[in-house]
C-alpha positions in Angstrom: 14.2 1.7 10.2 12.2 -1.0 8.5 12.9 -1.2 4.8 10.1 -2.0 2.4 12.4 -4.2 0.4 12.7 -7.9 1.4 13.8 -11.0 -0.5 10.9 -12.8 -2.0 10.9 -15.7 0.4 7.4 -17.0 1.2 8.5 -19.4 3.9 6.8 -18.8 7.3 9.6 -17.3 9.4 7.8 -14.3 11.0 7.4 -16.2 14.3 11.1 -15.6 15.0 10.7 -11.8 14.6 9.7 -9.3 17.3 6.7 -8.2 15.2 5.6 -5.6 17.8 8.9 -3.8 17.5 8.9 -4.2 13.7 5.4 -2.7 13.5 6.3 0.2 15.8 9.3 1.0 13.6 7.1 0.8 10.5 4.6 3.1 12.0 7.4 5.6 12.5 8.5 5.2 8.9 5.1 5.9 7.4 4.5 8.8 9.8 7.8 10.5 8.6 7.9 12.7 5.6 4.4 13.3 4.3 2.9 10.3 2.6 -0.3 12.3 1.9 1.6 14.1 -0.8 2.6 10.9 -2.5 -0.8 9.3 -1.9 -2.7 12.1 -3.6 -0.9 11.4 -6.8 -2.2 7.8 -6.8 -5.9 8.7 -6.6 -6.8 7.0 -9.9 -5.9 3.6 -8.5 -8.6 3.9 -5.8 -11.2 5.0 -8.4 -10.3 2.0 -10.7 -10.4 -0.4 -7.7 -13.9 0.7 -6.7 -15.1 0.2 -10.3 -13.5 -3.3 -10.3 -15.5 -4.1 -7.1 -18.7 -2.7 -8.7 -19.6 -0.9 -5.5 -23.2 0.0 -5.0 -24.7 3.0 -3.2 -25.4 2.4 0.4 -22.9 -0.4 0.8 -20.7 -0.4 4.0 -17.1 -0.1 2.9 -13.9 -0.2 5.1 -10.6 1.2 3.7 -7.8 -0.5 5.6 -4.4 1.2 5.9 -6.2 4.0 4.2 -3.4 6.6 4.2 -4.9 9.9 3.2 -8.0 8.1 2.0 -7.8 7.6 -1.8 -10.0 4.4 -1.9 -12.2 5.8 0.9 -13.0 8.9 -1.1 -13.6 6.9 -4.2 -16.1 4.8 -2.4 -17.7 7.9 -0.9 -18.2 9.3 -4.4 -20.2 6.2 -5.1 -22.5 7.0 -2.1 -21.2 4.2 0.1 -21.1 4.3 3.9 -17.3 4.6 4.4 -14.9 4.0 7.2 -11.2 4.8 6.8 -8.7 3.2 9.1 -5.0 3.6 9.5 -2.4 3.5 12.3 -1.0 6.9 11.4 -3.4 9.5 12.8 -2.0 12.4 10.8 -2.9 10.6 7.6 -6.5 10.0 8.7 -6.8 13.7 9.5 -5.9 14.4 5.9 -8.4 11.9 4.7 -11.1 13.6 6.8 -10.2 17.0 5.6 -10.2 15.9 1.9 -13.7 14.3 2.4 -15.0 17.5 4.1 -13.6 19.7 1.3 -15.5 17.6 -1.3 -18.7 17.5 0.8 -18.6 13.8 1.8 -19.0 12.3 5.2 -16.6 9.5 6.0 -15.8 8.0 9.4 -12.1 7.8 10.3 -10.8 5.4 13.0 -7.2 4.7 14.1 -6.6 1.0 13.7 -4.0 -1.7 13.3 -4.7 -3.7 10.1 -3.7 -6.9 12.0 -6.2 -6.2 14.8 -9.2 -4.4 13.3 -11.6 -3.0 15.9 -14.7 -4.0 14.0 -17.3 -6.7 14.4 -17.3 -9.9 12.3 -19.0 -9.5 8.9 -19.5 -5.7 9.5 -18.7 -4.6 5.9 -20.0 -5.3 2.4 -16.6 -4.5 1.0 -13.1 -4.0 2.3 -10.4 -2.2 0.3 -6.8 -1.3 0.6 -4.5 0.5 -2.0 -0.8 -0.1 -1.4 -1.5 -0.3 2.3 -2.2 -3.7 3.9 0.6 -5.2 1.8 3.1 -3.7 4.2 1.9 -5.5 7.4 4.6 -7.6 8.9 2.2 -10.5 9.8 0.6 -11.2 6.4 -1.5 -14.2 7.5 -3.1 -12.2 10.3 -3.8 -9.2 8.2 -5.5 -11.3 5.5 -7.5 -13.1 8.2 -8.7 -9.7 9.5 -9.8 -8.6 6.1 -11.8 -11.8 5.7 -13.3 -11.6 9.2 -14.8 -8.1 8.9 -16.1 -8.8 5.4 -19.6 -10.3 5.2 -20.2 -13.7 3.5 -20.5 -13.0 -0.2 -18.8 -9.7 0.2 -15.7 -8.5 -1.6 -12.1 -7.5 -0.7 -10.4 -5.2 -3.2 -6.6 -4.7 -3.1 -4.1 -2.8 -5.2 -0.6 -4.2 -4.5 2.8 -3.4 -6.2 4.3 -6.4 -8.0 7.8 -7.6 -7.4 9.0 -7.0 -11.0 7.4 -3.6 -11.4 9.1 -0.2 -10.8 8.1 0.1 -7.2 8.9 -3.5 -6.5 12.4 -2.8 -7.9 12.6 0.4 -5.8 12.0 -1.8 -2.7 14.7 -4.2 -3.8 17.1 -1.4 -4.5 16.6 0.2 -1.0 16.9 -3.2 0.6 20.4 -3.7 -0.9 21.6 -0.5 0.8 19.5 -0.8 4.0 18.8 -4.5 4.7 15.5 -5.2 6.4 15.1 -7.4 9.5 16.1 -11.0 8.8 13.0 -13.2 8.2 10.6 -10.4 7.3 8.5 -11.4 4.3 8.5 -9.1 1.3 5.4 -6.9 1.0 5.7 -7.5 -2.8 4.5 -11.0 -2.2 1.0 -9.5 -2.1 1.5 -8.6 -5.7 1.7 -12.3 -6.7 -1.2 -14.6 -7.5 0.5 -17.5 -5.6 0.7 -15.6 -2.3 -2.8 -14.3 -2.6 -4.1 -17.8 -3.1 -2.2 -18.9 0.0 -3.7 -16.0 2.0 -7.3 -16.1 0.8 -7.9 -19.2 -1.4 -9.4 -21.5 1.2 -12.1 -19.1 2.2 -12.7 -17.1 -1.0 -12.2 -16.8 -4.8 -9.3 -14.6 -6.0 -9.3 -12.7 -9.3 -6.3 -10.6 -10.3 -5.6 -8.2 -13.1 -2.2 -6.6 -13.8 -2.5 -2.8 -14.2 0.0 0.0 -14.4 0.2 3.3 -12.7 2.4 5.9 -14.4 4.6 8.1 -12.2 4.7 11.4 -14.1 7.3 14.0 -13.0 9.3 16.8 -14.6 12.5 14.9 -14.4 14.5 12.3 -12.4 15.7 15.1 -10.2 12.1 16.1 -9.5 11.1 12.5 -8.7 14.0 12.1 -6.4 13.5 15.4 -4.6 9.8 14.5 -4.1 10.3 11.0 -2.8 13.3 11.8 -0.7 11.2 14.5 1.0 7.8 12.9 1.3 8.0 9.1 1.0 8.8 7.7 4.5 10.7 4.5 3.5 13.0 6.4 1.2 13.4 9.4 3.5 14.4 7.0 6.3 16.8 5.0 4.1 18.7 8.1 3.1 18.8 9.2 6.8 20.3 5.9 7.8 23.2 6.0 5.3 26.4 8.1 5.5 27.2 10.4 2.6 28.9 7.7 0.5 26.0 5.4 1.1 23.5 8.1 0.1 25.4 8.8 -3.1 25.4 5.1 -4.0 21.7 4.7 -3.3 20.9 7.8 -5.4 23.0 6.5 -8.3 21.1 3.1 -8.2 17.8 4.9 -8.1 18.7 7.1 -11.1 19.7 4.0 -13.1 16.4 2.4 -12.3 14.5 5.5 -13.3 16.4 5.7 -16.6 15.6 2.0 -17.3 11.9 2.5 -16.8 11.4 6.0 -18.2 9.4 6.1 -21.4 9.5 9.9 -21.9 13.1 10.2 -23.0 14.8 13.5 -22.2 11.5 15.5 -22.2 10.1 14.5 -18.8 9.7 11.4 -16.5 7.0 8.9 -17.2 7.6 5.7 -15.4 5.0 2.9 -15.5 4.8 0.7 -12.5 2.9 -2.6 -12.5 0.5 -3.4 -9.7 -1.9 -6.2 -9.1 -5.6 -5.3 -8.9 -7.2 -7.9 -6.7 -10.9 -8.8 -6.2 -11.4 -11.4 -3.5 -15.0 -12.7 -3.1 -15.6 -14.2 0.3 -17.5 -17.5 0.3 -21.2 -17.1 1.1 
C-alpha cells in the first residue's frame, strides 16, 4: 500500500521513485473502503472554501480529486458551471448521484490530477478539498492546477496541516506502515512555505488556518468508521499482523484522547487545515 504519512522532507527526490507504480497503488487505496462516507461528513469545508473564493454564478469551476463531490456540489449551489474530476470512478458516480438528488447538473470526468484532460485557461476557478494534496508528483499537480485556471482566476484548496489531528494520523500510520522512500509528505501542502514554492512564481498565495471538528459518539465509533471506510487506514490495518494492528490501534486511541475536547461524553476532535486561495497572475 501507499501510506499517507511521510516525513516532512521538501527536498526534490521524487525522480528516483516509480511514480506510475506509486500512483496505481494510491488509486487502489482510495478505491478501497468507501471514502464517500468519510467525505460526506466534510461537506462544510467545501462550502467554506467556495465562500473564500467568492464564487459568482455562471463561473466555470473544476473540482480536482473531487472524491464524492463536496466542493463541486458547493459550487453548483452557487449556480456555477461545474466539472468534477477524480481517478476513482466509483466516487464520481456518488458525486453525480448526489448532484442529481439535489437537482443540480454537474459534469463528471475521470482524470488524473497530474495530467488533467482540459484546455489551458479553461476554468475561472479550480478547487480541491483534501484531494490534490495526495498526488505523488506535487510540482506537476500544481502546474496542472495553474494551467487549466484562466489568468486572474483563483485556485482554492483545503489541505490538512502537519501538526493538526489528521496530519498526526498520517504520521502515526507511517510509523507502522512506512511509505515508499523519497515520497514527499502530502501534509507539505498544508504549509505556507511549500505552497509558495509550488505557486509563488506565477500567483499570489493567501492562507488561513481553519479547523474541522470530527464529531463521533466515541473513540470506538471513530475507529470503527475509519477502519471500515477510510482507504489509507483500512489498508494499513490489512497490511499488519495482529500484534501490529493492536499497536497501531493503541497509538490511534492515544492520539484521539489527546485531541478530544468532549471528555467522556462523546468525541469532538478539532483538526487544523489550511484554507488556500491562490490568485493566478493576469
